[in-house]
TILUMKE-788863 format. One record per residue (C-alpha): residue number from 1; residue in one letter; x, y, z. Coordinates in steps of 0.5 Angstrom, whole numbers, always signed. Example, Ala and Ser with C-alpha at 12.3 -4.5 7.8 and 13.67 -1.06 7.14 Angstrom:
2
> resi/resn/x/y/z
> 1/A/+25/-9/+16
> 2/S/+27/-2/+14
This chain:
312
> resi/resn/x/y/z
> 1/X/+284/+256/+221
> 2/X/+278/+260/+218
> 3/X/+270/+260/+219
> 4/X/+265/+256/+215
> 5/X/+258/+259/+215
> 6/X/+251/+255/+213
> 7/X/+245/+259/+211
> 8/X/+240/+254/+211
> 9/X/+233/+256/+207
> 10/X/+228/+251/+210
> 11/X/+221/+251/+208
> 12/X/+219/+253/+215
> 13/X/+225/+256/+219
> 14/X/+231/+259/+216
> 15/X/+237/+257/+220
> 16/X/+244/+260/+220
> 17/X/+251/+257/+223
> 18/X/+258/+259/+224
> 19/X/+263/+254/+225
> 20/X/+271/+255/+226
> 21/X/+275/+250/+223
> 22/X/+280/+247/+227
> 23/X/+287/+244/+226
> 24/X/+285/+237/+226
> 25/X/+279/+238/+221
> 26/X/+273/+238/+226
> 27/X/+269/+244/+227
> 28/X/+267/+248/+233
> 29/X/+260/+252/+233
> 30/X/+260/+259/+234
> 31/X/+254/+262/+232
> 32/X/+247/+259/+231
> 33/X/+241/+263/+230
> 34/X/+234/+260/+227
> 35/X/+228/+265/+225
> 36/X/+221/+262/+223
> 37/X/+220/+264/+216
> 38/X/+215/+259/+214
> 39/X/+217/+260/+207
> 40/X/+212/+254/+204
> 41/X/+206/+258/+207
> 42/X/+201/+260/+202
> 43/X/+204/+256/+196
> 44/X/+198/+252/+195
> 45/X/+194/+258/+194
> 46/X/+199/+261/+190
> 47/X/+199/+256/+184
> 48/X/+206/+253/+187
> 49/X/+210/+260/+187
> 50/X/+213/+263/+193
> 51/X/+209/+268/+196
> 52/X/+212/+275/+197
> 53/X/+211/+276/+204
> 54/X/+214/+269/+205
> 55/X/+220/+271/+201
> 56/X/+221/+278/+205
> 57/X/+221/+274/+212
> 58/X/+227/+270/+209
> 59/X/+230/+276/+206
> 60/X/+230/+280/+213
> 61/X/+233/+274/+217
> 62/X/+238/+273/+212
> 63/X/+240/+281/+213
> 64/X/+240/+279/+220
> 65/X/+245/+273/+219
> 66/X/+249/+278/+214
> 67/X/+250/+283/+220
> 68/X/+253/+277/+225
> 69/X/+257/+275/+219
> 70/X/+261/+281/+218
> 71/X/+265/+280/+225
> 72/X/+268/+274/+222
> 73/X/+274/+274/+218
> 74/X/+276/+269/+213
> 75/X/+269/+267/+212
> 76/X/+266/+262/+207
> 77/X/+259/+262/+206
> 78/X/+255/+256/+204
> 79/X/+247/+257/+202
> 80/X/+243/+251/+201
> 81/X/+235/+251/+200
> 82/X/+230/+245/+201
> 83/X/+223/+243/+199
> 84/X/+220/+249/+199
> 85/X/+225/+253/+194
> 86/X/+226/+246/+190
> 87/X/+218/+246/+189
> 88/X/+217/+253/+187
> 89/X/+216/+255/+180
> 90/X/+219/+262/+182
> 91/X/+225/+259/+185
> 92/X/+230/+261/+180
> 93/X/+228/+269/+181
> 94/X/+228/+268/+189
> 95/X/+235/+265/+189
> 96/X/+238/+270/+184
> 97/X/+235/+275/+189
> 98/X/+239/+272/+195
> 99/X/+245/+273/+190
> 100/X/+244/+280/+188
> 101/X/+242/+282/+195
> 102/X/+246/+279/+200
> 103/X/+252/+276/+195
> 104/X/+250/+269/+197
> 105/X/+250/+263/+192
> 106/X/+244/+258/+194
> 107/X/+245/+251/+192
> 108/X/+238/+248/+192
> 109/X/+238/+241/+194
> 110/X/+235/+235/+191
> 111/X/+230/+231/+195
> 112/X/+236/+225/+194
> 113/X/+241/+230/+197
> 114/X/+237/+232/+202
> 115/X/+236/+225/+205
> 116/X/+243/+223/+204
> 117/X/+246/+229/+208
> 118/X/+240/+227/+213
> 119/X/+243/+220/+214
> 120/X/+250/+223/+214
> 121/X/+249/+228/+219
> 122/X/+245/+223/+224
> 123/X/+250/+217/+223
> 124/X/+256/+221/+224
> 125/X/+253/+223/+231
> 126/X/+249/+217/+233
> 127/X/+255/+211/+233
> 128/X/+251/+206/+237
> 129/X/+246/+205/+231
> 130/X/+247/+200/+226
> 131/X/+240/+199/+223
> 132/X/+234/+204/+223
> 133/X/+229/+208/+219
> 134/X/+231/+215/+219
> 135/X/+225/+221/+218
> 136/X/+226/+228/+217
> 137/X/+220/+232/+217
> 138/X/+220/+239/+214
> 139/X/+215/+244/+212
> 140/X/+214/+242/+205
> 141/X/+217/+235/+205
> 142/X/+219/+229/+209
> 143/X/+226/+225/+208
> 144/X/+226/+218/+209
> 145/X/+232/+213/+209
> 146/X/+233/+206/+210
> 147/X/+239/+204/+214
> 148/X/+242/+197/+214
> 149/X/+249/+196/+218
> 150/X/+250/+203/+218
> 151/X/+249/+204/+210
> 152/X/+243/+208/+207
> 153/X/+240/+202/+203
> 154/X/+234/+206/+201
> 155/X/+232/+214/+201
> 156/X/+227/+218/+198
> 157/X/+224/+225/+199
> 158/X/+216/+226/+199
> 159/X/+213/+232/+198
> 160/X/+209/+233/+204
> 161/X/+211/+236/+211
> 162/X/+208/+240/+217
> 163/X/+206/+246/+213
> 164/X/+203/+244/+206
> 165/X/+199/+238/+210
> 166/X/+196/+243/+215
> 167/X/+194/+248/+209
> 168/X/+192/+242/+204
> 169/X/+188/+238/+209
> 170/X/+185/+244/+214
> 171/X/+189/+242/+220
> 172/X/+191/+249/+222
> 173/X/+184/+252/+221
> 174/X/+178/+249/+225
> 175/X/+178/+248/+232
> 176/X/+178/+243/+234
> 177/X/+181/+239/+228
> 178/X/+176/+235/+225
> 179/X/+176/+227/+225
> 180/X/+175/+228/+217
> 181/X/+180/+232/+216
> 182/X/+185/+228/+220
> 183/X/+183/+222/+217
> 184/X/+184/+225/+210
> 185/X/+191/+227/+211
> 186/X/+192/+220/+214
> 187/X/+190/+216/+208
> 188/X/+194/+221/+203
> 189/X/+200/+219/+207
> 190/X/+199/+212/+207
> 191/X/+198/+212/+200
> 192/X/+205/+215/+199
> 193/X/+208/+210/+204
> 194/X/+204/+204/+200
> 195/X/+209/+206/+194
> 196/X/+215/+205/+197
> 197/X/+216/+197/+197
> 198/X/+222/+197/+201
> 199/X/+218/+200/+207
> 200/X/+216/+194/+211
> 201/X/+214/+192/+218
> 202/X/+221/+190/+222
> 203/X/+220/+194/+228
> 204/X/+227/+198/+227
> 205/X/+228/+204/+231
> 206/X/+226/+211/+228
> 207/X/+231/+216/+228
> 208/X/+227/+223/+228
> 209/X/+230/+230/+225
> 210/X/+226/+236/+224
> 211/X/+222/+241/+228
> 212/X/+216/+238/+229
> 213/X/+220/+232/+232
> 214/X/+224/+236/+236
> 215/X/+218/+239/+239
> 216/X/+216/+232/+241
> 217/X/+222/+231/+244
> 218/X/+222/+237/+248
> 219/X/+215/+236/+250
> 220/X/+216/+229/+253
> 221/X/+223/+231/+257
> 222/X/+219/+237/+260
> 223/X/+213/+231/+262
> 224/X/+219/+227/+265
> 225/X/+221/+233/+269
> 226/X/+228/+234/+265
> 227/X/+231/+241/+267
> 228/X/+235/+241/+260
> 229/X/+229/+241/+255
> 230/X/+234/+242/+249
> 231/X/+239/+237/+250
> 232/X/+235/+231/+246
> 233/X/+240/+228/+242
> 234/X/+240/+221/+242
> 235/X/+234/+221/+247
> 236/X/+230/+215/+246
> 237/X/+222/+215/+247
> 238/X/+218/+209/+247
> 239/X/+212/+209/+241
> 240/X/+207/+208/+247
> 241/X/+209/+215/+249
> 242/X/+209/+218/+242
> 243/X/+202/+216/+241
> 244/X/+200/+218/+248
> 245/X/+203/+225/+247
> 246/X/+200/+225/+240
> 247/X/+193/+224/+242
> 248/X/+193/+229/+248
> 249/X/+195/+234/+243
> 250/X/+190/+232/+238
> 251/X/+185/+233/+243
> 252/X/+187/+240/+245
> 253/X/+184/+247/+242
> 254/X/+189/+251/+239
> 255/X/+190/+256/+245
> 256/X/+191/+250/+249
> 257/X/+196/+247/+245
> 258/X/+200/+254/+245
> 259/X/+200/+253/+252
> 260/X/+203/+246/+253
> 261/X/+208/+248/+247
> 262/X/+210/+254/+251
> 263/X/+217/+257/+248
> 264/X/+215/+253/+241
> 265/X/+207/+256/+241
> 266/X/+208/+258/+234
> 267/X/+208/+251/+232
> 268/X/+201/+250/+235
> 269/X/+198/+250/+228
> 270/X/+202/+245/+225
> 271/X/+204/+241/+230
> 272/X/+199/+235/+229
> 273/X/+201/+236/+221
> 274/X/+208/+235/+223
> 275/X/+207/+229/+227
> 276/X/+203/+225/+222
> 277/X/+208/+223/+218
> 278/X/+211/+219/+224
> 279/X/+205/+217/+226
> 280/X/+203/+213/+220
> 281/X/+210/+211/+219
> 282/X/+210/+208/+226
> 283/X/+204/+204/+223
> 284/X/+207/+201/+217
> 285/X/+214/+199/+221
> 286/X/+211/+197/+227
> 287/X/+217/+200/+231
> 288/X/+217/+200/+238
> 289/X/+222/+206/+239
> 290/X/+224/+213/+237
> 291/X/+231/+216/+237
> 292/X/+232/+224/+236
> 293/X/+238/+227/+233
> 294/X/+240/+234/+233
> 295/X/+244/+233/+227
> 296/X/+242/+233/+220
> 297/X/+243/+236/+214
> 298/X/+247/+242/+216
> 299/X/+252/+237/+220
> 300/X/+252/+232/+214
> 301/X/+254/+238/+209
> 302/X/+260/+239/+215
> 303/X/+262/+232/+214
> 304/X/+262/+232/+207
> 305/X/+266/+239/+207
> 306/X/+271/+236/+212
> 307/X/+272/+230/+208
> 308/X/+274/+234/+202
> 309/X/+279/+239/+206
> 310/X/+282/+232/+208
> 311/X/+283/+230/+201
> 312/X/+286/+237/+199
C-alpha cells in the first residue's frame, strides 16, 4: 500500500500529516506536524494581501515537511488551503510559489467545501450523535453546520476567526481587553448570525473544532486533573463550564493568560477572539453542552479519498 500526505495551509497554523493506506481501505497516521504560521496575520492592514512575512513562515514550514516526506516512497501529496488564502488578493501568486518551490499543487477550498469536510470528518468519528450544530473556528473564518439525523442540512462559512477578529477589534492589543472592544466584536458576530434564518434556539449540542476550541478542551481537562490533556476527542463539557472558563480568561492579563495556557501560550493574544464565535453561538442556540472533535477537514478529505479508492 502507498502513502498519502496532506499539507493543510490554515489561517493560523500549517499542518502536515502522512497516512499509510491499509489494504482494508483505512488509514494509519504515521506523521503529524503543526507549525504556528499565522498566515492571516496582517491581511487587514495590508489591503487584503497575504504579507511577505506570513508567506515566508509558511514556506519555511512546508520546507520542513518536504524533508520529512522524502523518506517515504510511493507518496501522494494533497495540498489544501482555507480562509486566509481563499480571501487573499494575492492567492494565485502564493499558490504558484508553492508549486514552483515545492512541487505541491494546492487546492483552495471554498467556504462550503471546508464546512462539508468538517462535517464529514467529525461525523465519521462521532457515531453517537444524530442532531447537533458544528462550529469550526479558524484563524480567518468559521464554518457552521446544522446537522439533523446525521445529515448536513445547512452549512456556511463566515469570514471571521481568531486572528482577524483580534486584529479588527483590538482584542490582542490592550491589556486588559476593554469592555468596549469586546462588545463591538460580540455585536458584529451577532449581526452575522442574525443573517442565518436556520440558526435557531433548539438546545442541540455544539460539536467543536478548531485551535481555540481545542485549547478550551485541554484547559478544562487540566482543571479536571486529567493526565492526558490531548485526548479530547468526544470530550463533553457543560456550557456553564465553558462560560466560567471564558470569563476567567477574559479577566486575565496577557501575561496571566500565557501562564495558564502553558504549552499553548502562543494563543494568549487570540484565545478570547477565538472563543467569541462559540460564546455568541451558545447565546443563539441555547445549547447546554459542547462536544469536542479531533477530526475535521483533513479527516473529511481522507474519508472522501477512501470512498473514491473503493469505487475504483
